[in-house]
C-alpha positions as CSV (number, residue, x, y, z in Angstrom):
1,M,10.2,20.2,16.4
2,F,7.4,20.9,13.9
3,R,9.0,23.3,11.3
4,F,9.4,23.7,7.6
5,S,10.0,26.7,5.4
6,F,7.2,28.5,3.4
7,F,9.4,28.2,0.3
8,S,9.7,24.4,0.7
9,A,6.1,23.9,1.4
10,T,5.0,25.9,-1.7
11,F,7.6,25.2,-4.3
12,L,7.7,21.5,-3.6
13,F,6.0,19.3,-5.9
14,S,3.4,16.9,-6.9
15,F,3.2,13.5,-8.4
16,Y,-0.4,14.3,-8.9
17,S,-1.3,14.2,-12.5
18,T,-0.1,16.3,-15.4
19,A,-3.1,15.2,-17.4
20,Q,-5.2,17.9,-19.0
21,Q,-8.5,16.5,-18.1
22,D,-10.9,17.6,-15.3
23,S,-9.5,15.9,-12.3
24,V,-12.8,16.0,-10.4
25,R,-14.6,14.2,-13.3
26,I,-11.9,11.6,-13.5
27,L,-12.1,10.8,-9.7
28,G,-15.9,10.7,-10.0
29,E,-15.8,8.1,-12.7
30,V,-13.3,5.8,-10.7
31,S,-15.1,2.8,-9.2
32,I,-13.6,1.8,-5.9
33,Q,-12.7,-1.7,-6.0
34,A,-14.1,-3.2,-2.8
35,N,-14.7,-6.6,-4.4
36,R,-18.5,-6.5,-3.7
37,I,-20.3,-3.2,-3.6
38,Q,-18.4,-0.9,-5.8
39,T,-19.1,2.9,-5.6
40,G,-17.9,5.9,-7.4
41,F,-15.2,8.0,-5.7
42,N,-17.7,10.8,-5.0
43,E,-20.2,8.4,-3.5
44,T,-18.0,6.8,-0.8
45,S,-18.6,7.5,2.8
46,A,-15.1,6.7,3.9
47,N,-11.7,8.3,3.6
48,V,-10.4,7.0,0.3
49,L,-7.3,8.2,-1.8
50,V,-6.9,7.3,-5.4
51,L,-3.6,7.7,-7.3
52,S,-3.9,7.3,-11.0
53,G,-1.3,5.9,-13.4
54,E,-0.5,9.4,-14.7
55,Q,0.0,10.7,-11.2
56,I,2.4,7.8,-10.4
57,K,4.2,8.5,-13.7
58,A,4.9,12.1,-12.6
59,A,6.6,11.0,-9.3
60,P,10.4,10.8,-9.0
61,V,10.2,7.2,-7.8
62,L,11.4,3.8,-9.0
63,S,9.1,1.6,-6.7
64,I,5.5,1.3,-5.3
65,P,6.7,1.9,-1.7
66,D,8.3,5.2,-2.7
67,V,5.2,6.7,-4.2
68,L,3.1,5.8,-1.2
69,H,5.5,8.0,0.9
70,Y,3.5,11.1,-0.3
71,L,0.0,10.2,0.9
72,A,-1.0,11.8,4.1
73,G,-1.8,9.3,6.8
74,V,0.3,6.6,5.1
75,D,3.5,5.8,6.9
76,I,6.2,4.0,4.8
77,R,9.2,2.8,6.8
78,Q,12.0,1.7,4.6
79,R,15.1,-0.1,5.6
80,G,16.7,-0.2,2.1
81,A,16.6,2.2,-0.8
82,N,14.1,2.2,-3.8
83,G,11.6,-0.3,-2.2
84,V,14.1,-3.0,-1.3
85,Q,12.4,-3.5,2.1
86,A,9.6,-1.4,3.4
87,D,6.8,-1.5,5.9
88,A,3.4,0.3,5.5
89,G,1.4,1.8,8.3
90,I,-1.9,3.8,8.3
91,R,-2.7,6.4,10.9
92,G,-0.1,5.2,13.4
93,S,-0.6,1.4,12.9
94,T,2.1,-1.2,12.8
95,F,3.1,-3.0,9.6
96,D,1.0,-6.0,10.5
97,Q,-2.2,-3.9,10.8
98,V,-2.4,-2.8,7.2
99,L,-3.8,-5.1,4.5
100,I,-2.1,-4.9,1.1
101,L,-4.1,-6.2,-2.0
102,V,-3.5,-6.7,-5.6
103,N,-6.6,-6.3,-7.6
104,G,-8.6,-7.2,-4.4
105,I,-6.4,-10.3,-3.7
106,K,-5.1,-10.3,-0.1
107,I,-1.3,-10.2,0.1
108,S,-1.2,-10.7,3.9
109,D,1.7,-12.9,5.0
110,M,1.3,-15.3,7.9
111,Q,5.1,-15.3,8.6
112,T,5.4,-11.6,9.1
113,G,4.0,-8.3,7.9
114,H,7.4,-7.3,6.9
115,H,6.8,-9.1,3.5
116,S,3.5,-7.4,2.7
117,L,5.2,-4.9,0.4
118,N,7.4,-7.5,-1.5
119,L,5.0,-7.3,-4.3
120,P,5.1,-9.4,-7.5
121,V,4.1,-6.3,-9.3
122,D,6.4,-3.7,-10.8
123,I,5.5,0.1,-10.7
124,E,5.3,-0.2,-14.5
125,N,2.2,-2.5,-14.1
126,V,0.1,-0.2,-11.8
127,E,-3.0,1.4,-13.3
128,R,-3.8,3.1,-10.0
129,I,-3.6,2.7,-6.2
130,E,-6.6,2.9,-3.9
131,V,-6.0,3.6,-0.2
132,L,-8.7,3.2,2.3
133,K,-7.9,4.9,5.6
134,G,-9.9,3.8,8.6
135,P,-12.0,0.7,9.6
136,A,-11.9,-1.7,6.7
137,A,-12.1,-5.2,8.4
138,R,-15.8,-5.6,7.5
139,V,-15.0,-5.3,3.8
140,F,-11.5,-6.9,3.6
141,G,-11.2,-8.9,6.9
142,Q,-8.5,-9.3,9.4
143,N,-5.2,-7.4,8.8
144,A,-7.2,-4.3,7.5
145,F,-6.9,-3.2,11.2
146,A,-6.2,0.4,10.2
147,G,-6.8,0.4,6.5
148,A,-6.1,-1.2,3.3
149,I,-3.9,-0.5,0.2
150,N,-5.3,-1.9,-3.0
151,I,-3.0,-1.9,-6.1
152,I,-4.9,-2.1,-9.4
153,T,-2.9,-3.4,-12.4
154,K,-3.2,-2.3,-16.0
155,N,-5.3,-4.2,-18.6
156,P,-4.3,-2.3,-21.6
157,E,-6.7,-2.5,-24.6
158,E,-4.2,-1.0,-27.1
159,S,-1.1,-2.9,-28.4
160,F,2.2,-1.4,-27.6
161,L,5.9,-2.0,-26.9
162,K,7.7,-0.1,-24.1
163,L,11.4,0.0,-23.2
164,Q,12.9,1.8,-20.3
165,A,16.4,2.3,-19.0
166,V,17.6,4.1,-15.8
167,A,21.0,4.8,-14.5
168,G,22.4,6.8,-11.6
169,E,24.9,7.3,-8.7
170,N,25.9,4.4,-6.4
171,G,26.1,2.0,-9.3
172,L,22.4,2.2,-9.9
173,G,20.9,0.8,-13.1
174,G,18.0,-1.0,-14.5
175,G,15.8,-1.8,-17.4
176,R,12.2,-2.6,-18.1
177,I,10.4,-4.1,-21.2
178,A,6.6,-4.2,-21.4
179,A,4.3,-5.2,-24.3
180,A,0.5,-5.5,-24.8
181,I,-1.3,-7.2,-27.6
182,N,-5.0,-7.2,-28.3
183,N,-5.8,-10.0,-30.6
184,N,-9.5,-10.3,-31.5
185,G,-10.7,-9.4,-28.0
186,V,-8.0,-11.5,-26.1
187,L,-5.8,-9.1,-24.2
188,H,-2.2,-10.0,-23.3
189,Y,0.0,-7.7,-21.2
190,A,3.5,-8.7,-20.0
191,S,6.6,-7.1,-18.5
192,A,10.0,-7.8,-17.0
193,S,12.3,-5.6,-15.2
194,R,15.6,-5.6,-13.4
195,D,16.9,-3.0,-11.0
196,F,20.2,-2.9,-9.1
197,S,22.7,-0.8,-7.2
198,D,26.0,-1.1,-5.4
199,G,24.5,0.5,-2.4
200,Y,24.7,3.9,-0.9
201,K,26.9,2.5,2.0
202,Y,28.6,-0.8,3.0
203,N,26.4,-3.9,2.3
204,T,23.3,-2.1,1.0
205,D,23.6,-3.4,-2.6
206,Y,20.5,-4.9,-4.2
207,V,19.2,-6.8,-7.2
208,I,15.4,-6.8,-7.9
209,S,13.8,-8.7,-10.7
210,N,10.1,-8.5,-11.5
211,Y,8.1,-10.6,-14.0
212,F,4.4,-10.0,-14.7
213,Y,1.8,-11.3,-17.1
214,Q,-1.9,-10.5,-17.4
215,A,-4.5,-11.7,-19.9
216,S,-8.4,-11.6,-20.3
217,L,-10.8,-13.0,-22.7
218,N,-14.5,-13.5,-23.2
219,T,-15.9,-17.0,-22.9
220,S,-19.5,-18.4,-22.7
221,A,-19.3,-18.4,-18.9
222,G,-18.1,-14.8,-18.7
223,R,-15.0,-12.7,-18.7
224,V,-11.8,-14.7,-17.7
225,G,-8.8,-13.0,-16.2
226,I,-5.3,-14.5,-15.6
227,L,-2.6,-12.9,-13.5
228,A,0.8,-14.1,-12.7
229,G,3.6,-12.2,-11.0
230,L,7.0,-12.9,-9.5
231,T,9.5,-10.7,-7.6
232,D,13.0,-11.9,-6.8
233,R,15.1,-9.7,-4.7
234,S,18.4,-10.1,-2.8
235,F,20.0,-7.5,-0.8
236,G,22.6,-6.6,1.7
237,A,20.7,-5.8,4.9
238,N,23.2,-3.7,6.9
239,G,21.7,-3.3,10.3
240,F,18.2,-4.0,9.1
241,Y,17.0,-6.4,11.9
242,A,19.6,-6.1,14.6
243,S,21.8,-3.5,16.2
244,P,23.4,-1.1,13.7
245,D,26.7,-2.7,14.7
246,Y,25.8,-5.9,12.8
247,Q,26.5,-4.8,9.2
248,D,26.9,-8.1,7.4
249,Q,23.3,-9.3,7.2
250,F,21.9,-10.5,4.0
251,E,18.4,-11.5,2.7
252,S,16.9,-13.0,-0.3
253,V,13.1,-12.9,-0.9
254,Q,11.0,-14.5,-3.7
255,T,7.3,-13.8,-3.9
256,S,4.8,-15.1,-6.5
257,L,1.2,-14.6,-7.1
258,V,-1.2,-16.5,-9.5
259,A,-4.9,-15.8,-9.8
260,L,-7.6,-16.9,-12.2
261,T,-10.8,-14.7,-12.2
262,L,-14.1,-15.3,-13.8
263,K,-16.6,-12.4,-14.0
264,H,-19.8,-14.4,-14.5
265,R,-22.3,-13.5,-17.2
266,H,-25.4,-11.9,-15.5
267,D,-27.6,-8.9,-16.0
268,P,-24.9,-6.4,-15.1
269,V,-27.4,-3.8,-13.9
270,R,-29.1,-6.0,-11.4
271,F,-26.6,-8.8,-10.4
272,R,-22.8,-9.0,-10.7
273,S,-20.7,-11.8,-9.5
274,E,-17.1,-12.9,-9.6
275,S,-15.1,-16.0,-8.7
276,R,-11.4,-16.3,-8.1
277,L,-8.8,-18.9,-7.4
278,Y,-5.5,-17.7,-6.2
279,W,-2.1,-18.9,-4.9
280,R,0.6,-16.9,-3.2
281,R,4.1,-18.2,-2.4
282,N,6.8,-16.5,-0.3
283,E,10.3,-17.8,0.3
284,D,12.5,-15.8,2.7
285,E,16.2,-16.6,3.4
286,Y,18.1,-14.6,6.0
287,V,21.7,-15.0,7.0
288,F,23.3,-13.1,9.8
289,V,26.8,-13.0,8.3
290,R,26.7,-12.8,4.5
291,R,30.1,-14.5,3.9
292,N,29.4,-17.2,6.4
293,P,25.7,-18.4,6.1
294,S,26.2,-21.4,8.2
295,L,26.8,-19.2,11.4
296,Y,23.1,-18.3,11.5
297,R,20.4,-18.7,8.8
298,N,16.6,-18.7,8.7
299,L,14.5,-20.2,5.8
300,H,10.8,-19.8,5.6
301,I,8.6,-20.9,2.9
302,N,4.9,-20.1,3.0
303,N,1.9,-20.9,0.7
304,T,-1.6,-19.6,0.5
305,W,-4.2,-21.3,-1.5
306,G,-7.7,-19.7,-1.7
307,Y,-11.0,-19.5,-3.4
308,E,-13.2,-16.3,-3.3
309,W,-16.7,-15.5,-4.6
310,N,-18.2,-12.0,-4.5
311,A,-21.5,-10.7,-5.6
312,A,-23.7,-7.5,-5.7
313,W,-27.4,-7.4,-6.2
314,T,-29.2,-4.3,-7.0
315,N,-32.8,-4.2,-5.8
316,N,-35.5,-1.9,-4.8
317,L,-34.0,-1.4,-1.3
318,G,-30.5,-0.5,-2.6
319,V,-27.4,-2.7,-3.3
320,T,-26.6,-5.8,-1.3
321,G,-23.1,-7.2,-1.4
322,F,-22.2,-10.6,-0.2
323,G,-19.4,-13.2,-0.6
324,V,-17.3,-16.0,0.7
325,D,-13.5,-16.5,1.0
326,V,-11.8,-19.9,1.9
327,N,-8.1,-20.2,2.2
328,H,-5.5,-22.5,3.6
329,L,-2.0,-21.4,4.7
330,K,1.0,-23.5,5.2
331,L,4.5,-22.5,6.5
332,T,7.7,-24.5,6.5
333,S,10.6,-23.0,8.5
334,N,13.7,-24.0,10.1
335,N,13.0,-21.5,12.9
336,L,9.2,-21.2,13.2
337,G,8.5,-24.9,12.6
338,D,5.9,-26.5,10.3
339,R,2.6,-24.6,10.7
340,S,-0.8,-24.5,9.0
341,R,-4.1,-22.6,9.2
342,S,-7.4,-22.6,7.5
343,V,-9.6,-19.5,7.3
344,A,-13.2,-19.2,6.1
345,T,-15.0,-15.9,5.8
346,V,-18.5,-14.9,5.1
347,F,-19.5,-11.3,4.3
348,A,-22.6,-9.2,3.7
349,E,-23.4,-5.5,3.5
350,H,-26.3,-3.4,2.2
351,R,-26.0,0.2,0.9
352,M,-29.3,2.2,0.8
353,E,-30.0,5.7,-0.3
354,L,-32.7,7.9,1.3
355,L,-34.1,11.4,1.2
356,N,-33.8,11.8,-2.6
357,K,-30.3,10.1,-2.5
358,K,-28.8,12.7,-0.2
359,L,-28.4,10.2,2.6
360,D,-26.5,6.9,2.3
361,I,-26.3,4.2,4.9
362,T,-24.1,1.0,4.5
363,P,-24.1,-1.4,7.4
364,G,-22.3,-4.7,7.0
365,V,-20.7,-7.5,8.9
366,Q,-18.0,-10.2,8.2
367,L,-17.7,-13.5,10.0
368,N,-14.2,-15.1,10.1
369,Y,-13.4,-18.5,11.3
370,Y,-9.7,-19.5,12.1
371,S,-8.8,-23.1,12.7
372,D,-6.5,-22.0,15.5
373,F,-8.3,-18.8,16.9
374,G,-11.9,-19.7,16.5
375,T,-14.8,-17.3,15.2
376,V,-14.9,-13.5,15.1
377,F,-17.5,-11.1,14.0
378,L,-16.4,-7.8,12.3
379,P,-19.3,-5.5,12.2
380,G,-19.1,-1.9,10.9
381,A,-21.2,0.9,9.1
382,D,-20.6,3.9,6.9
383,I,-23.0,6.9,6.6
384,G,-22.9,9.9,4.4
385,Y,-25.1,13.0,3.8
386,I,-24.9,15.5,1.0
387,L,-24.9,18.9,2.6
388,H,-24.4,20.9,-0.6
389,R,-23.9,19.9,-4.3
390,N,-20.2,19.9,-3.6
391,V,-20.0,19.0,0.1
392,K,-20.6,15.7,1.8
393,A,-20.4,14.8,5.4
394,Y,-19.5,11.2,6.4
395,A,-18.8,9.0,9.3
396,N,-18.0,5.4,9.8
397,W,-17.4,2.9,12.6
398,G,-15.9,-0.6,12.6
399,Y,-14.6,-3.4,14.7
400,T,-11.1,-4.6,13.5
401,Y,-9.2,-7.6,14.4
402,R,-5.7,-9.2,13.8
403,V,-4.4,-12.7,14.6
404,P,-0.7,-13.0,15.5
405,T,1.8,-13.8,12.8
406,Y,3.9,-17.0,13.2
407,T,6.9,-14.7,14.0
408,D,5.0,-13.2,16.9
409,L,4.2,-16.7,18.1
410,Y,7.3,-18.8,17.6
411,Y,10.3,-16.8,16.4
412,S,13.5,-17.4,18.5
413,D,17.1,-16.2,18.3
414,P,19.7,-14.8,20.8
415,V,17.8,-11.5,21.2
416,N,14.2,-12.4,20.4
417,E,11.8,-14.9,21.8
418,G,8.3,-15.6,20.5
419,N,5.2,-16.0,22.7
420,P,2.9,-19.0,21.8
421,N,0.2,-17.7,24.2
422,L,-0.5,-14.6,22.3
423,K,-4.1,-13.7,21.7
424,P,-5.6,-11.8,18.7
425,E,-5.6,-8.0,19.0
426,Y,-8.8,-5.9,18.3
427,A,-9.9,-2.4,18.1
428,Q,-13.0,-0.2,17.6
429,S,-12.4,2.6,15.0
430,Y,-14.3,5.8,14.4
431,E,-14.2,8.5,11.9
432,A,-16.1,11.6,10.9
433,G,-15.2,13.9,8.0
434,L,-16.2,16.4,5.3
435,R,-15.4,16.1,1.6
436,F,-15.5,19.0,-0.8
437,L,-15.3,18.3,-4.5
438,S,-15.8,21.0,-7.1
439,T,-15.9,21.2,-10.8
440,S,-13.1,23.8,-10.8
441,G,-10.6,21.2,-9.9
442,L,-10.4,21.7,-6.1
443,H,-10.8,18.6,-3.9
444,I,-10.6,18.9,-0.1
445,Q,-11.1,16.2,2.6
446,A,-10.8,16.5,6.3
447,S,-11.6,14.0,9.0
448,Y,-11.2,13.3,12.7
449,F,-10.4,9.6,13.5
450,R,-10.0,7.5,16.6
451,R,-8.8,3.9,17.0
452,D,-9.0,2.3,20.5
453,G,-6.9,-0.9,20.5
454,R,-7.0,-3.8,22.9
455,R,-4.6,-6.6,23.5
456,I,-2.2,-4.9,21.1
457,I,0.7,-7.1,20.1
458,D,4.1,-5.5,20.6
459,W,7.7,-6.7,21.2
460,T,8.8,-5.5,24.6
461,R,11.3,-5.9,27.3
462,E,11.9,-4.5,30.8
463,T,15.7,-3.8,30.6
464,P,18.2,-3.4,27.7
465,F,19.6,-6.9,28.7
466,D,16.4,-8.9,28.2
467,R,15.3,-10.6,25.0
468,W,12.6,-9.0,23.0
469,R,9.3,-10.8,23.6
470,P,5.8,-10.1,22.2
471,D,2.9,-9.6,24.6
472,N,-0.7,-8.4,24.5
473,L,-0.4,-4.9,25.9
474,I,-3.4,-3.5,27.8
475,G,-4.2,-1.0,25.0
476,V,-3.1,1.5,22.5
477,S,-5.2,4.4,21.4
478,M,-4.7,6.5,18.4
479,Q,-6.6,9.6,17.6
480,G,-6.0,12.5,15.3
481,F,-6.9,14.6,12.3
482,D,-6.0,14.5,8.7
483,F,-6.5,16.9,5.8
484,T,-5.9,16.7,2.1
485,A,-6.2,19.2,-0.6
486,D,-5.7,18.7,-4.4
487,W,-6.0,21.7,-6.8
488,Q,-5.6,21.5,-10.5
489,I,-4.8,25.0,-11.5
490,R,-5.7,26.1,-15.0
491,S,-2.4,27.9,-15.4
492,K,0.2,27.5,-18.1
493,V,3.0,27.1,-15.5
494,V,1.5,25.6,-12.3
495,R,-0.6,22.5,-13.2
496,W,-1.3,21.0,-9.8
497,I,-0.7,21.6,-6.1
498,N,-1.3,19.1,-3.4
499,L,-1.1,19.4,0.4
500,G,-1.7,16.8,3.1
501,Y,-1.4,16.8,6.8
502,T,-1.9,14.2,9.5
503,Y,-1.7,14.6,13.2
504,I,-1.7,11.7,15.6
505,D,-2.0,11.6,19.4
506,A,-1.0,8.1,20.6
507,E,-1.4,6.7,24.1
508,K,-0.1,3.3,25.2
509,V,-1.2,1.6,28.5
510,S,1.6,-0.7,29.5
511,D,3.9,-1.2,32.4
512,L,6.9,-2.3,30.4
513,T,9.8,0.2,29.8
514,F,10.9,-0.6,26.2
515,S,8.5,-1.0,23.2
516,R,9.7,-1.9,19.7
517,Y,6.7,-1.3,17.4
518,A,3.4,0.0,19.1
519,L,4.6,3.5,19.6
520,E,6.8,4.5,16.6
521,N,4.0,6.4,14.8
522,L,4.3,9.9,13.1
523,R,3.0,12.7,15.4
524,H,3.0,15.2,12.5
525,Q,3.2,14.4,8.9
526,V,3.2,17.1,6.1
527,V,3.3,16.1,2.3
528,T,3.1,18.7,-0.4
529,S,3.6,18.5,-4.0
530,V,3.6,20.7,-7.2
531,V,3.5,19.9,-10.9
532,L,5.0,22.7,-13.1
533,S,4.8,22.9,-16.9
534,Y,7.3,24.7,-19.0
535,G,5.7,24.4,-22.5
536,P,3.8,21.5,-23.8
537,K,6.5,18.9,-23.5
538,V,8.4,19.7,-20.2
539,R,7.2,18.9,-16.7
540,H,8.9,19.6,-13.4
541,S,7.7,17.8,-10.4
542,V,8.8,18.6,-6.7
543,M,7.7,16.6,-3.7
544,F,8.3,17.4,-0.1
545,R,7.5,15.6,3.2
546,Y,8.1,16.6,6.8
547,C,7.9,13.7,9.4
548,D,7.9,14.0,13.1
549,R,8.1,10.6,14.5
550,V,7.5,10.0,18.3
551,N,10.7,7.9,18.8
552,L,13.2,9.7,16.3
553,P,14.4,13.0,15.3
554,D,12.1,14.8,12.9
555,Y,13.3,15.3,9.1
556,T,12.4,16.8,5.9
557,V,13.0,15.2,2.5
558,T,12.6,16.9,-0.9
559,D,12.6,15.0,-4.2
560,T,12.2,16.3,-7.8
561,R,11.8,15.2,-11.4
562,F,12.4,17.0,-14.7
563,S,10.8,15.2,-17.7
564,F,10.7,15.9,-21.4
565,T,8.1,13.9,-23.5
566,S,7.8,13.7,-27.2
567,E,5.5,11.5,-29.3
568,K,7.4,8.2,-28.5
569,L,10.3,9.2,-26.2
570,T,10.4,10.4,-22.7
571,V,13.6,11.5,-20.9
572,F,13.6,12.1,-17.2
573,A,16.0,13.0,-14.5
574,D,15.3,12.5,-10.7
575,I,17.1,14.0,-7.6
576,T,15.9,12.4,-4.4
577,N,16.8,13.9,-1.0
578,L,17.7,17.1,-2.9
579,F,19.1,18.8,0.2
580,D,21.1,15.8,1.4
581,K,19.3,15.5,4.7
582,P,20.2,12.6,7.1
583,Y,17.2,10.8,8.2
584,R,15.8,7.4,9.5
585,E,12.3,6.0,9.1
586,T,13.0,3.2,11.6
587,N,15.4,3.3,14.6
588,L,18.0,1.2,13.0
589,V,18.9,2.3,9.4
590,E,20.0,5.8,8.1
591,L,18.6,6.2,4.6
592,P,20.4,7.6,1.5
593,G,21.5,11.1,1.0
594,R,21.2,13.0,-2.2
595,W,20.9,10.6,-5.2
596,I,20.8,11.5,-8.8
597,K,19.2,9.2,-11.4
598,A,18.2,9.6,-15.0
599,G,16.4,7.5,-17.6
600,L,14.5,7.2,-20.8
601,I,11.3,5.6,-21.9
602,Y,10.5,4.6,-25.5
603,Q,7.0,3.5,-26.4
604,L,5.8,2.3,-29.7
605,S,2.2,1.9,-30.6
606,M,1.5,-1.3,-32.5
607,N,-2.1,-0.9,-33.3
608,N,-1.3,-0.1,-37.0
609,H,1.5,-2.6,-37.2
């Protein structure tokens, strides 16, 4: 039932920024990182949300998946607490249909999309998060079936040392250390963190360690950037992947990412290009009984090596973007076997502005070749028109595509059986919307969207006694409406109010009775947030979400953070699930009740040291 109290919806609170600057001006200056053509936030003709580092800092969260919970249209389905294991969907998609990127580097996992949010990046490292809702395949390629989430990391120019400690109920603890050094134009930024908990119920303990390094320097060839990250997480997986009756599962995942980027020296006004080498490795060990690993154990190791070159040319007809991406994937697994795949991608799009720059049109196409699935064209187009100084209408269309993961194709255990005859799934996506952006601090965006999927892959069975098996369903269609409003209020007490709502009407065409993933979308989603200020040093954040999922009972969750900030020290206290509501984001795992946490952050500027 769709219900929530007026008190909850208005008192509840925002991770949206406590910064004193003009929010609209800030968003307008943000360049959306699409690798090739980069446009300002105000200029885009797509549905894009941008979370700044200050906005993330205000949220009562310890992980990147937690902060994504509060974006309308984004569906985070956690099995463990505090980002231990989470899946991301956009506008009713499955977790395999959303592309995750770090600085534009694709983090798609050929084993399974369950690993896409095992990020080798800590929340401390995030400069901002960009979310593109809608057809994104022509820009980012396959897996951007319903949208893309691009995590932009910090590249600090000022030297500092930062220490953080956190503690809380359920044996929760953790610490972070980060430092940045600017030495004659050579920037170094590094961090290490460790988070742990005894768990909120039996066998939900976890330990997560993150290590991150980033550097940049000018050379004769251009600006060179180096990125290296590692996340190592081990956790009790009570009921994560089987019946809730199986409580002794355990998983250990290690993910690393290394990238070397060169921004070539050209005339930055007319021509910009960038080359990148990257390597991602993921190792996943799963045991069915934690104290007896030999009973049933899976070990998967996959590697992705790739090279990418992107360019944008500004000419008399507009801006032309083009690029290539070549990568090779290799999987070694005791269950899925030894597999490999090569992928080659060519991309081109052109943005033109007409009618005194009131009308912008951006058609584009991406050509993908897969060594095991052949060639596919991914066309699409964006169009926008400025109706008024503060109002823009936009529409977009795109063809999207996803190849099966190796889990879809080959996984086998007593209750699951892969299907090596699966074909790629595809869809046509459409969207039309309005964006209002005023200098008074009010930003409103509303859109209608539709995605008509064909050959959608879902794990199904005819009776409860059959094994789950993936098949290409006849089709799944998603249509709906989403709305977001951000208002920075120039009040001494209320600093920011945010409201987001998404409605999805989903239809599946299939003769099978039981479906695991294709229809577990949110029907109604409401997120609202408020940032309050009690004087110049005290902030109070309240965040609320209401979720009505088609296959589960609806629920409401409220989180809050109090923080006090002086010149060098910040002290904060979080309460998540403030009203201790029972809820599930998947049909297997009940998530934590009320959880109290507190921490402190000490930051020392070293510019004068």
